[in-house]
C-alpha positions in Angstrom: 4.8 -11.9 -2.6 7.5 -10.2 -0.6 7.4 -11.0 3.1 5.2 -8.7 5.1 4.7 -7.9 8.7 3.0 -10.5 10.7 1.7 -7.9 13.1 -2.0 -7.6 12.8 -2.1 -4.3 14.6 0.6 -2.0 13.1 -1.2 1.2 14.1 -3.5 0.0 16.8 -6.3 1.6 14.8 -9.1 -0.7 13.6 -9.5 0.9 10.2 -5.9 1.2 9.2 -5.0 -2.2 10.5 -8.0 -3.9 8.7 -6.9 -2.1 5.5 -3.4 -3.5 5.8 -4.8 -7.1 6.1 -7.1 -6.5 3.1 -4.3 -4.9 1.1 -1.9 -7.8 1.7 -4.6 -10.3 0.7 -5.3 -8.4 -2.6 -1.6 -8.0 -3.2 -1.1 -11.7 -2.9 -3.9 -12.2 -5.5 -2.3 -9.6 -7.7 1.0 -11.3 -7.6 -0.5 -14.8 -8.3 -2.3 -13.3 -11.3 0.9 -11.8 -12.6 2.6 -15.1 -12.3 -0.1 -16.8 -14.4 -1.8 -16.1 -17.7 -3.3 -12.7 -16.9 -5.1 -10.6 -19.5 -4.5 -6.9 -19.9 -8.2 -6.1 -19.0 -7.8 -8.1 -15.8 -4.6 -6.4 -14.9 -6.3 -3.0 -15.5 -9.1 -4.0 -13.1 -6.5 -5.0 -10.5 -4.8 -1.6 -10.9 -8.1 0.1 -10.6 -8.7 -1.7 -7.3 -5.2 -0.8 -6.1 -5.5 2.8 -7.1 -8.8 3.3 -5.3 -7.8 1.2 -2.3 -4.3 2.7 -1.8 -5.7 6.2 -2.1 -8.2 5.5 0.7 -5.7 3.7 2.8 -3.0 6.3 2.5 -5.6 9.0 3.4 -6.5 7.0 6.6 -2.9 6.7 7.6 -2.2 10.4 7.0 -5.2 11.3 9.2 -3.5 9.3 12.0 -0.2 11.2 11.3 -2.0 14.5 11.7 -4.0 13.4 14.8 -0.9 12.3 16.6 1.6 14.8 15.2 3.8 12.1 13.7 7.3 13.6 13.2 8.0 11.5 10.1 4.8 12.4 8.4 6.3 14.5 5.6 8.7 11.7 4.5 6.0 9.1 4.8 3.6 11.2 2.7 6.3 11.6 0.1 6.7 7.8 -0.1 2.9 7.6 -0.6 3.0 10.2 -3.4 5.9 8.5 -5.2 4.1 5.1 -5.0 0.9 6.6 -6.5 2.9 8.3 -9.3 4.6 5.0 -10.2 1.4 3.1 -10.1 -0.3 5.6 -12.4 2.7 5.4 -14.8 2.3 1.6 -15.1 -1.5 1.8 -15.3 -1.2 4.5 -18.0 1.1 2.3 -20.1 -1.4 -0.5 -20.0 -4.3 1.9 -20.7 -2.7 3.4 -23.8 -1.9 0.2 -25.6 1.2 -0.9 -23.9 1.8 -4.6 -24.2 1.7 -6.9 -21.3 5.3 -8.0 -21.6 7.8 -9.2 -19.1 9.1 -5.7 -18.3 5.6 -4.5 -17.5 5.0 -7.6 -15.4 8.2 -6.9 -13.5 7.3 -3.3 -12.9 3.9 -4.4 -11.6 5.5 -6.9 -9.3 7.9 -4.3 -8.1 5.1 -2.0 -7.1 3.4 -4.7 -5.0 6.7 -5.7 -3.4 7.4 -2.0 -2.7 4.1 -1.8 -0.9 5.1 -4.8 1.4 8.5 -3.2 2.2 6.8 0.1 2.9 4.5 -1.4 5.4 7.2 -3.4 7.1 9.5 -0.4 7.4 7.7 3.0 7.2 4.3 1.9 8.5 5.7 -0.1 11.3 7.8 2.9 12.4 4.8 5.2 12.2 2.7 2.7 13.9 5.1 2.3 16.8 5.0 6.1 17.3 1.2 6.3 17.0 0.6 3.4 19.3 2.9 5.0 21.9 1.0 8.3 21.5 -2.4 6.6 21.7 -1.3 5.1 25.0 -0.5 8.6 26.3 -3.8 10.1 25.4 -5.9 7.0 26.2 -7.3 6.7 22.6 -8.9 3.5 21.5 -9.4 2.2 18.0 
């Protein structure tokens, strides 16, 4: 998998930070499956998990953006929206009879790698801001 932030506490928020750890663990499993002999039904199950999980996680992050008036929220939300659209596109190709060929494997891997880069860049920037704001208002996880 693409390298990801070693920070355990990107947002200083228990829910969002726990979700990041879980998401990276599942992403590592997803990548290992893609490198092996994965069956289409297994890949669809992994996409179902990612779809559900990412939607929940993005919503948790976006609640933090609203709570702390994160100035980069609009751009960050757009990144989330584009990721979900791309994920649905790949999932749709699989669901409608698309073959599990190398191009589809590459696209799937690209999605997981994008997620790691997103956390390391956009989430870390948002987290730095939110942690700073949490310190100002005395909020805890």
